[in-house]
LOKOL-973820 format. One line per field, with one value per atom (N, C-alpha, C, O, CB): residue in three letters; atom name; x, z, y. Coordinates in pm, whole numbers, padded with zeros to 5 digits. Glycine has a CB too. Example, Ala and Ser with C-alpha at 12.3 -4.5 7.8 and 13.67 -1.06 7.14 Angstrom:
! LOKOL-973820
aa: ALA|ALA|ALA|ALA|ALA|SER|SER|SER|SER|SER
at: N|CA|C|O|CB|N|CA|C|O|CB
u: 01319|01230|01320|01424|01131|01285|01367|01290|01341|01408
w: 00780|00780|00780|00846|00905|00708|00714|00787|00804|00572
v: -00569|-00450|-00330|-00332|-00447|-00225|-00106|00003|00114|-00060
//
This chain:
! LOKOL-973820
aa: MET|MET|MET|MET|MET|THR|THR|THR|THR|THR|ALA|ALA|ALA|ALA|ALA|PHE|PHE|PHE|PHE|PHE|GLU|GLU|GLU|GLU|GLU|VAL|VAL|VAL|VAL|VAL|THR|THR|THR|THR|THR|LEU|LEU|LEU|LEU|LEU|LYS|LYS|LYS|LYS|LYS|GLY|GLY|GLY|GLY|GLY|GLU|GLU|GLU|GLU|GLU|PRO|PRO|PRO|PRO|PRO|ARG|ARG|ARG|ARG|ARG|GLN|GLN|GLN|GLN|GLN|ARG|ARG|ARG|ARG|ARG|CYS|CYS|CYS|CYS|CYS|GLY|GLY|GLY|GLY|GLY|ILE|ILE|ILE|ILE|ILE|LYS|LYS|LYS|LYS|LYS|GLY|GLY|GLY|GLY|GLY|TRP|TRP|TRP|TRP|TRP|GLY|GLY|GLY|GLY|GLY|VAL|VAL|VAL|VAL|VAL|ILE|ILE|ILE|ILE|ILE|SER|SER|SER|SER|SER|ILE|ILE|ILE|ILE|ILE|VAL|VAL|VAL|VAL|VAL|VAL|VAL|VAL|VAL|VAL|SER|SER|SER|SER|SER|MET|MET|MET|MET|MET|VAL|VAL|VAL|VAL|VAL|LYS|LYS|LYS|LYS|LYS|ARG|ARG|ARG|ARG|ARG|SER|SER|SER|SER|SER|ARG|ARG|ARG|ARG|ARG|GLY|GLY|GLY|GLY|GLY|GLU|GLU|GLU|GLU|GLU|GLY|GLY|GLY|GLY|GLY|ARG|ARG|ARG|ARG|ARG|LYS|LYS|LYS|LYS|LYS|THR|THR|THR|THR|THR|ALA|ALA|ALA|ALA|ALA|SER|SER|SER|SER|SER|ASP|ASP|ASP|ASP|ASP|GLU|GLU|GLU|GLU|GLU|GLU|GLU|GLU|GLU|GLU|ILE|ILE|ILE|ILE|ILE|ILE|ILE|ILE|ILE|ILE|LEU|LEU|LEU|LEU|LEU|GLU|GLU|GLU|GLU|GLU|ILE|ILE|ILE|ILE|ILE|GLY|GLY|GLY|GLY|GLY|GLY|GLY|GLY|GLY|GLY|LEU|LEU|LEU|LEU|LEU|GLN|GLN|GLN|GLN|GLN|LYS|LYS|LYS|LYS|LYS|LYS|LYS|LYS|LYS|LYS|PRO|PRO|PRO|PRO|PRO|SER|SER|SER|SER|SER|GLY|GLY|GLY|GLY|GLY|THR|THR|THR|THR|THR|ARG|ARG|ARG|ARG|ARG|HIS|HIS|HIS|HIS|HIS|PHE|PHE|PHE|PHE|PHE|LYS|LYS|LYS|LYS|LYS|TRP|TRP|TRP|TRP|TRP|LYS|LYS|LYS|LYS|LYS|THR|THR|THR|THR|THR|CYS|CYS|CYS|CYS|CYS|PRO|PRO|PRO|PRO|PRO|LEU|LEU|LEU|LEU|LEU|LYS|LYS|LYS|LYS|LYS|ILE|ILE|ILE|ILE|ILE|GLY|GLY|GLY|GLY|GLY|ASP|ASP|ASP|ASP|ASP|GLU|GLU|GLU|GLU|GLU|ILE|ILE|ILE|ILE|ILE|THR|THR|THR|THR|THR|ILE|ILE|ILE|ILE|ILE|ARG|ARG|ARG|ARG|ARG|VAL|VAL|VAL|VAL|VAL|LYS|LYS|LYS|LYS|LYS|ASN|ASN|ASN|ASN|ASN|ALA|ALA|ALA|ALA|ALA|THR|THR|THR|THR|THR|ALA|ALA|ALA|ALA|ALA|PHE|PHE|PHE|PHE|PHE|ASP|ASP|ASP|ASP|ASP|LYS|LYS|LYS|LYS|LYS|PRO|PRO|PRO|PRO|PRO|SER|SER|SER|SER|SER|SER|SER|SER|SER|SER|VAL|VAL|VAL|VAL|VAL|VAL|VAL|VAL|VAL|VAL|ILE|ILE|ILE|ILE|ILE|GLU|GLU|GLU|GLU|GLU|GLN|GLN|GLN|GLN|GLN|PRO|PRO|PRO|PRO|PRO|SER|SER|SER|SER|SER|GLN|GLN|GLN|GLN|GLN|ALA|ALA|ALA|ALA|ALA|MET|MET|MET|MET|MET|GLU|GLU|GLU|GLU|GLU|ALA|ALA|ALA|ALA|ALA|LYS|LYS|LYS|LYS|LYS|LYS|LYS|LYS|LYS|LYS|ASN|ASN|ASN|ASN|ASN|TYR|TYR|TYR|TYR|TYR|PHE|PHE|PHE|PHE|PHE|LYS|LYS|LYS|LYS|LYS|ILE|ILE|ILE|ILE|ILE|LEU|LEU|LEU|LEU|LEU|LYS|LYS|LYS|LYS|LYS|LYS|LYS|LYS|LYS|LYS|GLU|GLU|GLU|GLU|GLU|LEU|LEU|LEU|LEU|LEU|ARG|ARG|ARG|ARG|ARG|ASN|ASN|ASN|ASN|ASN|SER|SER|SER|SER|SER|LYS|LYS|LYS|LYS|LYS|ASN|ASN|ASN|ASN|ASN|PRO|PRO|PRO|PRO|PRO
at: N|CA|C|O|CB|N|CA|C|O|CB|N|CA|C|O|CB|N|CA|C|O|CB|N|CA|C|O|CB|N|CA|C|O|CB|N|CA|C|O|CB|N|CA|C|O|CB|N|CA|C|O|CB|N|CA|C|O|CB|N|CA|C|O|CB|N|CA|C|O|CB|N|CA|C|O|CB|N|CA|C|O|CB|N|CA|C|O|CB|N|CA|C|O|CB|N|CA|C|O|CB|N|CA|C|O|CB|N|CA|C|O|CB|N|CA|C|O|CB|N|CA|C|O|CB|N|CA|C|O|CB|N|CA|C|O|CB|N|CA|C|O|CB|N|CA|C|O|CB|N|CA|C|O|CB|N|CA|C|O|CB|N|CA|C|O|CB|N|CA|C|O|CB|N|CA|C|O|CB|N|CA|C|O|CB|N|CA|C|O|CB|N|CA|C|O|CB|N|CA|C|O|CB|N|CA|C|O|CB|N|CA|C|O|CB|N|CA|C|O|CB|N|CA|C|O|CB|N|CA|C|O|CB|N|CA|C|O|CB|N|CA|C|O|CB|N|CA|C|O|CB|N|CA|C|O|CB|N|CA|C|O|CB|N|CA|C|O|CB|N|CA|C|O|CB|N|CA|C|O|CB|N|CA|C|O|CB|N|CA|C|O|CB|N|CA|C|O|CB|N|CA|C|O|CB|N|CA|C|O|CB|N|CA|C|O|CB|N|CA|C|O|CB|N|CA|C|O|CB|N|CA|C|O|CB|N|CA|C|O|CB|N|CA|C|O|CB|N|CA|C|O|CB|N|CA|C|O|CB|N|CA|C|O|CB|N|CA|C|O|CB|N|CA|C|O|CB|N|CA|C|O|CB|N|CA|C|O|CB|N|CA|C|O|CB|N|CA|C|O|CB|N|CA|C|O|CB|N|CA|C|O|CB|N|CA|C|O|CB|N|CA|C|O|CB|N|CA|C|O|CB|N|CA|C|O|CB|N|CA|C|O|CB|N|CA|C|O|CB|N|CA|C|O|CB|N|CA|C|O|CB|N|CA|C|O|CB|N|CA|C|O|CB|N|CA|C|O|CB|N|CA|C|O|CB|N|CA|C|O|CB|N|CA|C|O|CB|N|CA|C|O|CB|N|CA|C|O|CB|N|CA|C|O|CB|N|CA|C|O|CB|N|CA|C|O|CB|N|CA|C|O|CB|N|CA|C|O|CB|N|CA|C|O|CB|N|CA|C|O|CB|N|CA|C|O|CB|N|CA|C|O|CB|N|CA|C|O|CB|N|CA|C|O|CB|N|CA|C|O|CB|N|CA|C|O|CB|N|CA|C|O|CB|N|CA|C|O|CB|N|CA|C|O|CB|N|CA|C|O|CB|N|CA|C|O|CB|N|CA|C|O|CB|N|CA|C|O|CB|N|CA|C|O|CB|N|CA|C|O|CB|N|CA|C|O|CB|N|CA|C|O|CB|N|CA|C|O|CB|N|CA|C|O|CB|N|CA|C|O|CB|N|CA|C|O|CB|N|CA|C|O|CB|N|CA|C|O|CB|N|CA|C|O|CB|N|CA|C|O|CB|N|CA|C|O|CB|N|CA|C|O|CB|N|CA|C|O|CB|N|CA|C|O|CB|N|CA|C|O|CB
u: -01009|-00884|-00899|-01007|-00808|-00806|-00814|-00799|-00707|-00706|-00868|-00867|-00885|-00953|-00974|-00828|-00861|-00914|-00846|-00763|-01016|-01087|-01092|-01165|-01168|-01024|-00967|-01091|-01118|-00852|-01164|-01272|-01164|-01070|-01414|-01214|-01170|-01286|-01339|-01056|-01327|-01458|-01549|-01604|-01468|-01588|-01700|-01722|-01831|-01804|-01612|-01642|-01547|-01430|-01589|-01577|-01494|-01358|-01366|-01600|-01249|-01096|-01036|-01006|-00932|-01029|-00945|-01010|-01075|-00787|-01001|-00996|-00887|-00867|-01087|-00784|-00650|-00640|-00664|-00547|-00596|-00558|-00456|-00424|-00656|-00359|-00265|-00320|-00374|-00132|-00296|-00330|-00237|-00154|-00387|-00200|-00090|-00028|-00087|00011|00093|00151|00195|00221|00248|00206|00242|00246|00198|00154|00293|00246|00194|00222|00384|00065|00022|00010|-00029|-00156|00052|00093|-00001|-00002|00296|-00080|-00132|-00048|-00014|-00302|-00024|00079|-00008|-00091|00215|00001|-00064|00065|00120|-00191|00123|00252|00234|00147|00346|00264|00293|00450|00526|00204|00468|00615|00631|00549|00668|00682|00693|00856|00962|00678|00853|00960|00961|00860|00986|01119|01158|01124|01089|01306|01139|01121|01292|01404|01051|01256|01354|01434|01549|01418|01348|01392|01309|01240|01374|01299|01231|01095|01065|01290|00971|00861|00813|00844|00772|00705|00621|00454|00356|00619|00450|00366|00378|00490|00322|00273|00291|00259|00247|00149|00250|00231|00393|00451|00065|00437|00542|00497|00594|00557|00397|00361|00229|00121|00348|00263|00233|00185|00244|00323|00070|-00038|-00063|-00124|-00206|-00009|-00027|-00089|-00052|00037|-00185|-00208|-00122|-00135|-00395|-00049|00003|-00054|-00065|00150|-00072|-00108|00006|00030|-00312|00062|00156|00170|00117|00252|00232|00268|00416|00516|00167|00408|00475|00496|00457|00536|00521|00490|00613|00620|00380|00730|00832|00813|00743|00910|00877|00832|00994|01076|00640|01000|01178|01181|01294|01225|01097|01143|01161|01164|01036|01175|01172|01052|00950|01133|01093|01038|00920|00946|01135|00770|00687|00654|00621|00531|00662|00636|00507|00517|00743|00373|00276|00254|00309|00177|00179|00115|00038|00044|00214|-00082|-00219|-00218|-00119|-00317|-00350|-00349|-00302|-00344|-00495|-00195|-00173|-00257|-00299|-00081|-00305|-00382|-00370|-00382|-00537|-00342|-00305|-00440|-00554|-00263|-00418|-00484|-00487|-00378|-00449|-00596|-00570|-00636|-00675|-00623|-00641|-00706|-00828|-00901|-00679|-00889|-01040|-01055|-01145|-01072|-00960|-01033|-01017|-00944|-00927|-01120|-01104|-01124|-01230|-01139|-01039|-00970|-01073|-01125|-00772|-01091|-01158|-01057|-01033|-01323|-01019|-01008|-01089|-01083|-00860|-01127|-01190|-01144|-01117|-01282|-01152|-01092|-01179|-01291|-01031|-01151|-01268|-01205|-01091|-01396|-01296|-01308|-01358|-01467|-01408|-01270|-01279|-01211|-01105|-01205|-01249|-01201|-01179|-01133|-01285|-01228|-01159|-01110|-01174|-01187|-01019|-00946|-00943|-00992|-00779|-00862|-00883|-00718|-00625|-00958|-00714|-00555|-00496|-00554|-00539|-00362|-00238|-00222|-00234|-00081|-00201|-00177|-00038|00003|-00212|00026|00184|00208|00150|00318|00276|00385|00492|00508|00341|00579|00753|00811|00821|00865|00857|00930|01062|01110|00915|01144|01278|01347|01290|01300|01453|01497|01612|01694|01501|01628|01682|01858|01919|01670|01884|02039|02017|02095|02091|01905|01902|01882|01915|01797|01815|01808|01935|01981|01700|02042|02136|02236|02262|02133|02285|02328|02274|02367|02284|02173|02103|02172|02247|01909|02166|02208|02363|02393|02160|02457|02625|02610|02711|02692|02513|02537|02519|02587|02393|02392|02398|02502|02505|02240|02557|02687|02768|02765|02792|02818|02910|02904|03000|02833|02772|02701|02746|02846|02528|02657|02686|02822|02841|02638|02930|03086|03120|03145|03180|03121|03184|03158|03233|03134|02987|02912|02941|02966|02787|02985|03039|03184|03206|03055|03289|03377|03436|03536|03410|03362|03363|03273|03299|03364|03179|03171|03223|03283|03137|03194|03273|03265|03334|03256|03121|03109|03204|03240|02929|03235|03326|03205|03237|03439
w: -01817|-01829|-01857|-01822|-01706|-01919|-01944|-01814|-01737|-02046|-01794|-01674|-01708|-01808|-01575|-01632|-01651|-01556|-01455|-01677|-01539|-01488|-01484|-01563|-01522|-01404|-01373|-01299|-01181|-01292|-01370|-01326|-01314|-01390|-01435|-01163|-01160|-01124|-01016|-01067|-01182|-01188|-01147|-01041|-01142|-01243|-01248|-01161|-01156|-01252|-01070|-00934|-00985|-01002|-00766|-01007|-00971|-00851|-00728|-00926|-00927|-00824|-00832|-00729|-00939|-00946|-00942|-01061|-01152|-00974|-01062|-01121|-01109|-01005|-01076|-01238|-01221|-01325|-01442|-01209|-01273|-01358|-01303|-01191|-01379|-01379|-01345|-01384|-01491|-01420|-01291|-01365|-01405|-01318|-01301|-01545|-01610|-01697|-01726|-01511|-01740|-01797|-01724|-01606|-01865|-01761|-01687|-01752|-01865|-01588|-01704|-01752|-01633|-01514|-01811|-01730|-01598|-01701|-01818|-01500|-01620|-01702|-01590|-01467|-01719|-01703|-01611|-01655|-01772|-01618|-01563|-01566|-01536|-01448|-01458|-01622|-01565|-01564|-01673|-01667|-01461|-01447|-01425|-01337|-01375|-01451|-01397|-01404|-01500|-01502|-01269|-01226|-01214|-01126|-01116|-01241|-01237|-01142|-01204|-01400|-01020|-00981|-00974|-00984|-00867|-00950|-00903|-00757|-00715|-00939|-00675|-00587|-00505|-00554|-00594|-00382|-00334|-00370|-00349|-00330|-00418|-00459|-00392|-00457|-00624|-00273|-00207|-00224|-00221|-00222|-00247|-00285|-00170|-00060|-00376|-00218|-00130|-00121|-00080|-00223|-00172|-00166|-00133|-00104|-00237|-00126|-00099|-00263|-00286|00045|-00358|-00520|-00548|-00482|-00655|-00648|-00771|-00822|-00841|-00894|-00855|-00936|-00892|-00850|-01034|-00913|-00882|-00971|-01079|-00845|-00963|-01097|-01014|-00907|-01138|-01066|-01035|-01084|-01199|-01007|-01033|-01119|-01037|-00922|-01132|-01127|-01092|-01161|-01280|-01127|-01089|-01189|-01116|-01000|-01152|-01158|-01153|-01228|-01337|-01146|-01212|-01279|-01267|-01208|-01255|-01329|-01302|-01319|-01433|-01323|-01285|-01318|-01310|-01201|-01221|-01419|-01371|-01316|-01364|-01472|-01226|-01239|-01172|-01117|-01088|-01190|-01156|-01018|-00989|-01153|-00927|-00773|-00752|-00643|-00664|-00893|-00845|-00935|-00953|-00648|-01002|-01034|-00929|-00824|-01065|-00980|-00843|-00904|-01023|-00784|-00817|-00859|-00811|-00708|-00825|-00879|-00810|-00818|-00908|-00836|-00737|-00721|-00641|-00539|-00650|-00746|-00705|-00635|-00605|-00834|-00616|-00538|-00611|-00727|-00509|-00572|-00618|-00613|-00499|-00578|-00715|-00640|-00719|-00835|-00629|-00598|-00663|-00746|-00700|-00507|-00841|-00932|-00943|-00931|-01029|-00964|-00986|-01139|-01225|-00858|-01154|-01279|-01306|-01254|-01304|-01435|-01386|-01399|-01465|-01207|-01330|-01272|-01471|-01568|-01080|-01439|-01545|-01541|-01488|-01630|-01592|-01594|-01706|-01796|-01659|-01694|-01758|-01732|-01618|-01692|-01827|-01812|-01959|-02081|-01779|-01912|-01950|-01969|-01885|-01864|-02085|-02085|-02052|-02104|-02200|-01989|-01994|-01957|-01914|-01893|-01979|-01927|-01803|-01770|-02013|-01726|-01592|-01530|-01585|-01547|-01439|-01348|-01193|-01113|-01359|-01159|-01060|-01020|-01055|-01003|-00956|-00948|-00808|-00704|-00995|-00831|-00694|-00663|-00740|-00657|-00534|-00460|-00499|-00496|-00302|-00547|-00544|-00385|-00287|-00594|-00377|-00233|-00190|-00075|-00207|-00282|-00251|-00353|-00461|-00280|-00325|-00399|-00326|-00210|-00449|-00433|-00372|-00446|-00563|-00383|-00428|-00477|-00480|-00367|-00396|-00577|-00605|-00648|-00738|-00686|-00606|-00626|-00718|-00722|-00538|-00784|-00922|-00862|-00913|-00986|-00781|-00722|-00700|-00736|-00538|-00641|-00624|-00737|-00752|-00535|-00813|-01017|-01047|-01084|-01197|-01048|-01054|-00998|-01086|-01016|-00909|-00822|-00843|-00845|-00693|-00854|-00913|-01080|-01098|-00900|-01149|-01248|-01222|-01252|-01338|-01185|-01144|-01089|-01099|-01007|-01040|-00946|-01070|-01098|-00793|-01112|-01196|-01354|-01425|-01222|-01388|-01511|-01449|-01514|-01495|-01362|-01237|-01275|-01314|-01055|-01255|-01235|-01363|-01383|-01205|-01477|-01619|-01685|-01786|-01673|-01611|-01646|-01634|-01724|-01557|-01483|-01429|-01492|-01502|-01279|-01529|-01646|-01712|-01749|-01682|-01815|-01966|-01951|-01994|-02039|-01877|-01879|-01835|-01886|-01843|-01738|-01741|-01817|-01786|-01643|-01906|-02016|-02140|-02220|-02027|-02160|-02221|-02402|-02493|-02163|-02400|-02586|-02615|-02534|-02649|-02737|-02767|-02788|-02814|-02925
v: 00481|00401|00254|00207|00414|00165|00020|-00058|-00032|-00024|-00130|-00227|-00368|-00392|-00194|-00477|-00626|-00678|-00665|-00707|-00737|-00798|-00947|-01006|-00752|-01008|-01096|-01214|-01193|-01036|-01336|-01423|-01538|-01561|-01445|-01625|-01753|-01849|-01824|-01762|-01938|-02006|-01958|-01988|-02105|-01855|-01757|-01667|-01610|-01807|-01638|-01562|-01438|-01470|-01652|-01319|-01204|-01198|-01200|-01115|-01190|-01232|-01048|-00988|-01399|-00995|-00889|-00770|-00821|-00950|-00680|-00544|-00466|-00403|-00471|-00460|-00420|-00348|-00379|-00519|-00226|-00110|-00054|-00096|-00012|00079|00150|00318|00349|00089|00396|00535|00582|00609|00636|00615|00682|00581|00476|00744|00610|00483|00381|00404|00504|00290|00148|00029|00021|00116|-00060|-00228|-00296|-00285|-00333|-00407|-00483|-00632|-00639|-00410|-00730|-00844|-00959|-00964|-00864|-01052|-01136|-01276|-01294|-01140|-01357|-01520|-01595|-01572|-01554|-01724|-01870|-01932|-01947|-01963|-01971|-02106|-02187|-02187|-02122|-02285|-02444|-02485|-02499|-02563|-02499|-02587|-02705|-02731|-02566|-02801|-02922|-02936|-02928|-02979|-02953|-02994|-03148|-03217|-02929|-03205|-03322|-03295|-03185|-03361|-03414|-03433|-03388|-03400|-03565|-03341|-03268|-03136|-03098|-03341|-03096|-02920|-02842|-02763|-02866|-02846|-02748|-02707|-02587|-02657|-02840|-02768|-02748|-02793|-02823|-02649|-02546|-02623|-02561|-02366|-02776|-02848|-02952|-02995|-02848|-03027|-03192|-03267|-03388|-03257|-03157|-03225|-03166|-03080|-03138|-03231|-03190|-03076|-03003|-03292|-03023|-02957|-02853|-02894|-03048|-02718|-02580|-02523|-02529|-02508|-02451|-02419|-02284|-02296|-02546|-02123|-02047|-01936|-01912|-02046|-01843|-01721|-01584|-01541|-01694|-01551|-01414|-01261|-01230|-01429|-01214|-01038|-00956|-00990|-00931|-00878|-00768|-00683|-00703|-00794|-00575|-00472|-00381|-00423|-00404|-00261|-00157|-00008|00017|-00189|00058|00202|00301|00358|00253|00338|00435|00583|00672|00449|00587|00780|00829|00756|00858|00931|00982|00928|00890|01182|00912|00863|00718|00662|00902|00651|00477|00440|00506|00433|00290|00200|00146|00086|00122|00180|00120|-00010|-00012|00212|-00151|-00276|-00345|-00411|-00349|-00339|-00387|-00521|-00585|-00329|-00575|-00765|-00713|-00644|-00924|-00786|-00819|-00960|-01027|-00816|-00991|-01189|-01266|-01267|-01282|-01360|-01474|-01581|-01601|-01504|-01673|-01754|-01907|-01944|-01687|-01968|-02135|-02212|-02201|-02257|-02270|-02319|-02457|-02515|-02269|-02529|-02656|-02718|-02639|-02725|-02836|-02886|-02895|-02981|-02989|-02761|-02778|-02615|-02563|-02860|-02544|-02439|-02339|-02354|-02354|-02257|-02140|-02054|-02020|-02132|-01963|-01805|-01731|-01797|-01803|-01621|-01524|-01370|-01330|-01524|-01316|-01213|-01094|-01108|-01220|-01032|-00938|-00741|-00656|-00974|-00738|-00635|-00502|-00502|-00638|-00411|-00301|-00177|-00162|-00330|-00087|00081|00081|00034|00182|00140|00129|00272|00300|-00011|00353|00448|00421|00503|00549|00261|00213|00120|00021|00224|00097|-00061|-00124|-00078|-00058|-00259|-00288|-00263|-00284|-00454|-00215|-00208|-00307|-00415|-00213|-00298|-00402|-00463|-00389|-00314|-00574|-00609|-00588|-00604|-00752|-00553|-00491|-00370|-00369|-00620|-00291|-00209|-00180|-00142|-00085|-00209|-00180|-00085|-00124|-00309|00028|00143|00100|00093|00268|00067|00079|00198|00261|-00001|00242|00323|00338|00246|00351|00432|00454|00379|00285|00667|00436|00355|00186|00098|00428|00172|00014|-00086|-00204|-00018|00006|-00105|-00092|-00200|-00023|00026|00049|-00058|-00140|00154|-00077|-00159|-00332|-00413|-00089|-00372|-00489|-00482|-00579|-00467|-00431|-00456|-00471|-00587|-00367|-00412|-00410|-00557|-00627|-00271|-00605|-00722|-00872|-00971|-00714|-00815|-00920|-00901|-01001|-00946|-00816|-00766|-00893|-00997|-00565|-00890|-00950|-01114|-01180|-00912|-01160|-01301|-01333|-01403|-01316|-01271|-01284|-01301|-01369|-01180|-01223|-01208|-01331|-01411|-01115|-01350|-01467|-01648|-01745|-01451|-01621|-01737|-01705|-01820|-01772|-01631|-01632|-01705|-01818|-01461|-01615|-01663|-01811|-01859|-01586|-01872|-01985|-02099|-02216|-01990|-02075|-02119|-02166|-02093|-02081|-02324|-02381|-02364|-02412|-02509|-02253|-02220|-02103|-02018|-02160|-02113|-01985|-01865|-01749|-02010
//
């Protein structure tokens, strides 16, 4: 099976994979906040590596999260695509029931409807 081996600063961090159908995403994000926006760190800039995925099943959608790593200037990340039979377990798995997904869609629709109704654009 296809797996991603993520290395940070030359040290292996994660071997991520999903048995069966699914999605894995590896994202590096940089967030720069202005002062007073509820900063988590002393810096106004946050750089993070996030690895996640999902897998749809009749019983619900499984949302996987592997370790999130803070990054700093000079860090080097390597992602190697491998064939593997064993993976690191995700640090969390949340199962969203179909009824929960539909409720979330309805709530989001209400928010969008209100936003578009109040929009000045035609």
